[in-house]
C-alpha positions as CSV (number, residue, x, y, z in Angstrom):
1,M,10.7,-192.9,50.8
2,R,11.9,-189.5,49.9
3,R,12.8,-188.8,53.5
4,T,14.5,-191.9,53.9
5,R,17.9,-192.7,52.6
6,P,19.5,-195.7,51.4
7,A,21.4,-196.1,54.6
8,G,18.1,-195.5,56.5
9,I,16.5,-198.4,55.1
10,G,19.6,-200.6,55.7
11,L,19.7,-199.5,59.4
12,S,15.8,-200.2,59.7
13,L,16.6,-203.6,58.2
14,V,19.4,-204.5,60.8
15,M,17.3,-203.3,63.4
16,I,14.7,-205.9,62.5
17,L,17.2,-208.6,62.3
18,A,18.4,-207.8,65.8
19,V,14.9,-208.0,67.0
20,C,14.6,-211.3,65.7
21,L,18.0,-212.9,67.0
22,M,17.2,-211.4,70.6
23,G,17.9,-214.1,73.3
24,Q,19.6,-216.3,70.8
25,R,23.0,-214.7,69.9
26,G,23.8,-213.1,73.6
27,R,25.0,-209.8,74.3
28,A,26.2,-208.7,70.9
29,T,22.5,-208.8,69.6
30,Y,21.2,-206.4,72.3
31,Q,24.3,-204.0,71.6
32,L,23.5,-203.9,67.9
33,F,19.9,-203.2,68.8
34,S,20.8,-200.7,71.1
35,L,23.2,-198.9,68.7
36,T,20.6,-198.9,65.9
37,V,17.8,-197.5,68.1
38,G,20.3,-194.8,69.3
39,M,21.1,-193.7,65.9
40,T,17.7,-193.4,64.9
41,L,16.8,-191.4,68.0
42,I,19.3,-189.1,67.1
43,S,18.8,-188.8,63.2
44,V,14.8,-188.7,63.0
45,P,14.6,-185.7,65.1
46,W,17.6,-183.9,63.6
47,A,16.2,-184.4,60.1
48,L,12.7,-183.1,61.3
49,V,14.4,-180.0,62.7
50,R,16.6,-178.7,60.0
51,R,15.5,-175.8,58.1
52,A,17.0,-173.9,54.6
53,P,15.0,-170.8,54.3
54,L,15.9,-170.4,50.5
55,E,14.6,-168.7,47.4
56,A,14.8,-170.0,43.9
57,K,13.8,-168.8,40.3
58,R,13.9,-171.3,37.5
59,E,15.3,-170.4,34.2
60,L,13.4,-172.6,31.7
61,P,13.7,-172.9,27.8
62,R,10.6,-172.6,26.1
63,Y,10.4,-175.8,24.8
64,A,11.4,-179.6,25.5
65,R,11.1,-182.8,23.3
66,V,10.0,-186.2,24.5
67,G,13.0,-188.5,25.6
68,E,15.8,-186.0,25.1
69,P,17.6,-184.8,28.3
70,L,16.9,-181.1,29.2
71,R,19.3,-178.7,31.4
72,Y,18.2,-175.9,33.1
73,T,19.3,-173.5,35.5
74,V,17.8,-172.7,38.9
75,L,18.9,-169.3,40.6
76,M,19.2,-170.0,44.4
77,T,19.2,-167.3,47.0
78,H,20.4,-167.8,50.6
79,S,19.7,-164.5,52.4
80,Q,20.2,-165.7,55.8
81,R,23.0,-165.0,58.2
82,R,23.9,-168.6,58.9
83,K,25.7,-171.1,56.3
84,V,24.1,-173.9,54.9
85,S,26.1,-177.0,54.3
86,R,25.2,-180.5,53.0
87,L,22.0,-180.1,50.9
88,W,20.6,-181.4,47.8
89,L,18.1,-179.8,45.3
90,A,15.2,-182.0,43.7
91,E,12.5,-181.3,41.4
92,S,9.2,-183.1,42.2
93,P,7.2,-184.3,39.1
94,P,3.4,-183.3,39.0
95,D,0.9,-185.8,40.5
96,P,0.8,-188.6,38.2
97,R,-2.6,-190.1,39.7
98,P,-5.1,-190.6,36.7
99,S,-8.7,-188.9,36.4
100,S,-11.6,-191.1,37.0
101,Q,-12.6,-191.1,33.3
102,D,-9.1,-192.6,32.4
103,F,-9.0,-195.1,35.1
104,S,-12.5,-196.6,33.9
105,H,-11.6,-196.3,30.2
106,L,-8.1,-197.3,29.7
107,R,-6.7,-200.6,30.1
108,E,-3.2,-202.0,30.7
109,P,-1.6,-203.7,28.0
110,G,-2.2,-207.5,28.6
111,E,-4.9,-207.1,31.3
112,A,-7.1,-209.4,29.6
113,E,-4.7,-212.1,30.4
114,R,-4.6,-211.5,34.1
115,N,-6.3,-213.5,36.6
116,A,-9.8,-212.5,37.8
117,F,-8.7,-211.0,41.0
118,D,-6.3,-208.7,39.5
119,R,-8.9,-207.6,37.0
120,Y,-11.2,-207.0,39.5
121,F,-9.4,-204.8,42.1
122,A,-7.4,-203.3,39.1
123,Y,-4.2,-202.5,41.0
124,Y,-1.8,-203.2,38.1
125,R,-3.8,-200.9,35.7
126,W,-3.5,-198.2,38.6
127,Q,0.3,-198.8,38.8
128,W,0.6,-198.6,34.8
129,L,-1.3,-195.3,34.7
130,M,0.9,-193.9,37.3
131,T,4.1,-194.8,35.4
132,R,2.4,-193.7,32.1
133,N,1.2,-190.3,33.7
134,R,4.8,-189.5,35.1
135,R,6.1,-186.3,33.4
136,F,9.7,-186.7,33.7
137,T,12.8,-188.5,35.4
138,G,15.7,-186.8,36.9
139,G,15.6,-183.3,38.6
140,S,18.1,-184.0,41.4
141,T,21.4,-182.3,42.1
142,R,24.4,-185.2,42.3
143,D,26.6,-183.3,44.3
144,E,25.9,-181.7,47.8
145,L,25.6,-177.9,48.0
146,N,27.1,-175.6,50.4
147,L,25.7,-172.0,50.7
148,A,27.2,-169.1,52.5
149,P,25.1,-166.3,54.4
150,G,23.9,-164.0,51.1
151,E,25.4,-166.3,48.3
152,M,23.5,-166.4,45.2
153,S,24.6,-169.7,43.3
154,R,23.3,-171.1,39.7
155,I,22.5,-174.5,40.1
156,T,21.9,-177.0,37.2
157,L,19.1,-179.6,37.0
158,E,18.6,-182.3,34.3
159,I,15.4,-183.9,33.4
160,T,14.2,-186.0,30.6
161,P,10.6,-185.3,29.5
162,L,8.6,-188.8,29.1
163,R,5.3,-187.3,27.7
164,R,4.4,-184.7,25.5
165,G,2.2,-181.7,27.0
166,Q,2.8,-179.1,29.6
167,I,5.0,-179.6,32.8
168,H,4.0,-177.4,35.5
169,F,6.9,-177.0,37.9
170,Q,5.4,-176.1,41.3
171,D,7.3,-178.2,43.9
172,L,10.8,-177.6,44.1
173,R,12.5,-179.3,47.3
174,V,15.7,-179.0,49.4
175,L,16.9,-182.2,51.0
176,L,18.6,-182.0,54.2
177,P,20.1,-184.9,55.6
178,D,21.3,-185.8,59.2
179,P,24.8,-186.4,60.3
180,F,24.5,-190.0,59.7
181,G,23.0,-189.6,56.3
182,L,20.0,-192.1,57.3
183,F,17.1,-189.7,57.1
184,Q,16.6,-186.2,55.5
185,G,14.5,-183.3,55.8
186,C,12.5,-182.3,52.7
187,R,11.7,-178.7,52.6
188,R,9.9,-176.6,50.1
189,V,11.7,-173.9,48.5
190,K,10.1,-170.8,47.8
191,A,9.8,-170.5,43.9
192,P,7.5,-169.0,41.4
193,H,5.5,-171.5,39.6
194,A,7.1,-172.3,35.8
195,T,5.7,-173.9,32.8
196,L,7.3,-176.0,30.3
197,T,6.0,-177.3,27.0
198,V,7.3,-180.8,25.8
199,L,6.6,-180.9,22.0
200,P,5.3,-184.5,20.6
201,Q,7.9,-187.0,19.3
202,R,8.7,-186.6,15.6
203,F,9.5,-188.9,12.9
204,R,12.0,-188.7,9.9
205,I,10.1,-188.1,6.9
206,P,11.4,-188.4,3.2
207,Q,11.2,-185.4,1.1
208,F,7.7,-185.3,-0.4
209,E,5.5,-182.9,-2.6
210,L,1.8,-182.2,-1.8
211,P,-0.7,-181.9,-4.6
212,G,-2.7,-178.9,-5.1
213,G,-1.8,-175.6,-6.8
214,Q,-1.3,-172.2,-5.5
215,S,-4.3,-170.6,-4.0
216,Y,-4.8,-166.6,-5.0
217,Q,-4.8,-164.2,-2.2
218,V,-5.6,-160.5,-3.1
219,A,-2.5,-158.5,-1.5
220,G,-2.3,-161.0,1.3
221,E,-6.0,-161.1,2.3
222,A,-6.1,-163.9,4.0
223,N,-3.6,-162.5,6.4
224,T,-4.9,-159.0,7.2
225,N,-6.3,-160.0,10.5
226,S,-2.7,-160.9,11.6
227,I,-0.1,-159.0,9.7
228,G,-1.8,-156.6,7.1
229,D,-1.0,-156.5,3.4
230,S,1.7,-158.9,2.4
231,G,1.9,-158.4,-1.5
232,E,5.2,-157.8,-3.1
233,F,6.1,-153.9,-3.4
234,I,6.1,-153.1,-7.3
235,G,5.9,-149.1,-7.3
236,L,4.2,-145.9,-6.4
237,R,0.8,-144.5,-7.4
238,D,-1.6,-141.9,-6.3
239,Y,-3.8,-142.0,-3.6
240,R,-7.2,-143.5,-3.9
241,P,-10.0,-143.5,-1.8
242,G,-10.2,-146.8,0.4
243,D,-6.6,-147.3,0.4
244,P,-5.1,-148.0,3.8
245,I,-3.3,-145.5,5.6
246,R,-0.3,-147.8,6.5
247,Q,0.4,-148.1,2.6
248,I,0.9,-144.2,2.3
249,H,4.5,-143.3,1.4
250,W,5.1,-140.4,3.5
251,R,8.4,-139.3,1.7
252,S,6.7,-139.0,-1.5
253,W,3.8,-137.4,-0.2
254,A,6.2,-134.4,1.3
255,R,8.3,-134.2,-1.7
256,T,5.3,-134.0,-4.4
257,G,2.7,-132.4,-2.0
258,R,0.0,-135.0,-2.7
259,P,-0.7,-138.3,-1.1
260,I,1.1,-141.3,-2.7
261,V,1.0,-144.8,-1.6
262,K,2.7,-147.9,-2.2
263,E,1.3,-150.6,-4.9
264,L,1.5,-154.1,-3.8
265,A,1.2,-157.1,-6.4
266,D,-1.4,-159.7,-5.6
267,T,0.2,-163.0,-4.2
268,S,-0.7,-166.5,-4.8
269,Y,0.4,-169.3,-2.8
270,P,-0.5,-172.8,-1.5
271,R,-2.5,-173.2,1.7
272,Y,-2.4,-176.9,3.1
273,G,-4.7,-178.4,5.6
274,L,-3.4,-180.8,8.2
275,I,-6.4,-182.4,9.4
276,V,-5.9,-184.7,12.9
277,D,-8.2,-187.6,14.1
278,T,-8.6,-187.1,17.9
279,L,-11.0,-189.8,18.6
280,S,-9.4,-192.5,20.8
281,T,-11.4,-195.5,21.5
282,S,-8.7,-198.1,22.1
283,G,-7.6,-198.9,25.7
284,T,-4.4,-197.5,25.6
285,D,-4.1,-194.3,23.7
286,A,-0.9,-195.8,22.0
287,Q,-2.3,-195.0,18.3
288,F,-3.6,-191.7,19.5
289,E,-0.1,-190.5,20.4
290,E,1.5,-192.0,17.3
291,V,-1.2,-189.8,15.3
292,I,-0.1,-186.4,17.2
293,S,3.5,-187.5,16.5
294,V,2.9,-188.0,12.5
295,A,0.9,-185.0,12.6
296,A,3.9,-183.0,14.1
297,S,6.2,-184.7,11.9
298,F,4.5,-183.1,8.6
299,A,3.8,-179.9,10.1
300,S,7.8,-179.4,10.9
301,S,8.6,-180.7,7.4
302,I,6.2,-178.5,5.4
303,D,8.1,-175.2,4.0
304,T,6.1,-172.5,5.2
305,S,8.3,-169.9,3.8
306,D,5.9,-169.5,0.9
307,A,2.8,-171.3,2.4
308,L,0.2,-171.8,5.2
309,I,-0.7,-174.4,7.2
310,D,-4.3,-174.7,8.8
311,L,-4.4,-177.2,11.4
312,L,-7.8,-178.7,12.0
313,F,-8.9,-181.0,14.8
314,I,-11.5,-181.7,17.4
315,D,-10.9,-180.9,21.2
316,A,-14.6,-180.7,22.5
317,Q,-15.1,-178.3,19.5
318,A,-13.7,-177.8,16.3
319,H,-10.3,-175.9,16.2
320,S,-8.5,-174.2,13.3
321,V,-4.9,-172.5,13.9
322,T,-3.0,-171.4,11.0
323,A,0.8,-171.0,10.7
324,G,3.4,-170.1,7.8
325,R,4.1,-167.3,5.5
326,S,4.2,-164.3,8.3
327,V,1.3,-165.4,10.5
328,E,2.7,-167.8,13.1
329,R,5.7,-170.0,13.4
330,V,5.4,-173.7,13.2
331,D,6.1,-173.9,16.7
332,K,2.8,-172.7,17.4
333,L,1.2,-175.7,15.6
334,L,3.5,-177.9,17.7
335,E,2.6,-176.0,20.8
336,I,-0.8,-176.9,20.2
337,L,-0.5,-180.5,19.2
338,A,1.7,-181.1,22.4
339,T,-1.7,-180.3,24.7
340,V,-4.4,-181.9,22.3
341,P,-6.3,-184.6,24.6
342,P,-8.0,-187.6,23.1
343,Q,-11.8,-187.5,22.4
344,R,-13.8,-190.2,23.6
345,V,-17.0,-189.1,21.9
346,E,-17.2,-189.1,18.2
347,N,-17.8,-185.8,16.3
348,F,-16.7,-185.9,12.8
349,T,-19.5,-183.9,11.5
350,A,-18.4,-180.8,13.4
351,L,-15.0,-181.4,11.9
352,A,-16.4,-181.9,8.5
353,E,-18.4,-178.8,8.6
354,L,-15.3,-176.7,9.7
355,I,-13.1,-178.1,6.8
356,L,-15.7,-177.4,4.3
357,R,-15.7,-173.9,5.5
358,H,-12.2,-173.5,4.5
359,R,-12.3,-175.4,1.1
360,E,-12.1,-172.5,-1.0
361,D,-8.7,-171.7,0.3
362,L,-7.3,-175.2,0.9
363,S,-5.1,-176.3,-1.9
364,S,-5.0,-179.7,-0.5
365,C,-5.1,-181.6,2.8
366,I,-3.4,-184.2,4.8
367,V,-5.7,-186.2,6.7
368,I,-4.6,-188.3,9.4
369,L,-6.7,-191.1,10.8
370,N,-6.5,-193.0,14.1
371,G,-7.8,-196.3,12.7
372,W,-10.5,-197.2,10.0
373,D,-14.3,-197.9,10.2
374,S,-17.2,-196.8,8.6
375,Q,-17.5,-193.3,10.5
376,R,-13.9,-192.3,9.3
377,A,-14.9,-193.7,5.6
378,D,-18.1,-191.4,5.8
379,F,-16.2,-188.5,6.8
380,L,-13.7,-188.8,3.8
381,K,-16.4,-189.1,1.5
382,S,-17.8,-185.9,2.8
383,L,-14.8,-184.2,2.2
384,T,-14.0,-185.7,-1.4
385,R,-17.5,-185.2,-2.6
386,R,-17.1,-181.3,-2.2
387,G,-13.6,-181.6,-4.5
388,L,-11.0,-181.5,-1.8
389,L,-7.5,-182.7,-2.6
390,C,-6.8,-185.3,0.3
391,V,-3.7,-187.2,1.0
392,V,-5.1,-189.7,3.7
393,L,-2.9,-191.7,6.1
394,V,-4.2,-194.1,8.4
395,I,-2.7,-195.3,11.6
396,G,-3.8,-199.1,12.8
397,K,-2.8,-202.3,13.9
398,G,-1.6,-205.2,11.8
399,T,-1.8,-205.2,8.1
400,A,-3.9,-202.8,6.1
401,P,-7.7,-203.8,5.7
402,A,-8.8,-204.4,2.1
403,A,-9.6,-201.4,-0.2
404,I,-8.1,-199.1,2.3
405,P,-7.7,-195.4,0.8
406,G,-4.3,-193.6,1.0
407,Y,-1.3,-195.0,3.2
408,W,-1.5,-197.6,5.9
409,L,0.8,-197.0,8.8
410,E,0.9,-199.8,11.1
411,S,0.9,-199.0,14.8
412,G,4.2,-199.7,16.3
413,H,6.1,-199.4,13.0
414,V,5.2,-196.0,12.0
415,A,8.7,-194.5,11.5
416,R,9.5,-197.5,9.2
417,D,6.2,-196.7,7.1
418,L,6.7,-192.9,6.7
419,L,10.3,-193.4,5.4
420,A,8.5,-195.5,2.7
421,L,6.1,-193.0,1.5
422,P,6.8,-191.8,-2.1
423,T,8.0,-188.5,-3.1
424,H,4.7,-187.7,-4.8
425,L,1.8,-188.1,-2.4
426,A,-1.3,-189.3,-4.3
427,T,-4.8,-188.0,-3.0
428,I,-8.0,-190.2,-3.0
429,V,-10.9,-189.8,-5.3
């Protein structure tokens, strides 16, 4: 279909109609049939032989957001001696075909209401998954392009990302129509591969305060692996054995003749845990995507100028990523959340062990759960028994079950329920 233009589809329909009317409408039918066949015989070979040896380079931003149009530039170079006219540029999305695991595990919304034939052959599930896995829409130029020999042109393309994650651009095409505009050649443009990270959707969250005091950090000890000492400068003193060389004040040493070091004050600041439940056993993964969006919303709402955030989750194994206060930017957490896949096998034990290893450093935790059951209840008990302060948000369908801990966010109305959160978030006991 990419090689057939709307006019070509219309011509094919006229040809079929002329064949059906042959022998009934006289000479005019044969003339119409001859005209359509003649145009097809000219257009198809013309579109097949057209060439445009072009080179391109994409100039992409680092991040994009779901549902927000993104414009980027393609630097097009035409190095041949002959002019190329009447062409369009098109970016092809990655292959949307689902994996066998997704096809067997996921279910189209409303699939149970279909008849037995449709459920058995699962064509509509395949169609739904193809639409669901499509990475973006758009990506084609609207106006025709004309490139002179040796010309270098900047062309703007616009896409709208549909899903979080990484988009791998590796199929840039140039469309070359025939003189009648019926069919077109579709030639690959030589361009290096490029990657764009689409950040998760985020919701508005009212101003809130997390429980828990500041965590004592000796002269930035928690950050020494990344940035070295981060305490506040309070003065100079004589060198003592064991002082790091990077704290030596070289000007004072040169002036006094003895080694002088900078003295740093011990610092204390809060450190929050952002715990994400990545287990998804529902048929559509819709709640899982809402869990990721809620986590991204809190990660971007916490002030990290004087705090740290530890993102803890399961992706085949337990992972912990820290951001804030000169360690990493919050964008790093959002980038990781953009690529976290749903897990099909429960592994709350490994996640609890990871969290408890960091319990001495954490002031409090935000726990975002994908539904509520006995496994998640036991997981929370294992955290609270060790004295962790946990703010719990549970995303589920319908109304909240009885005695649900923390705050209930109804699936499909998460944005509404987040705006109703109080300023002082309460912890479970």
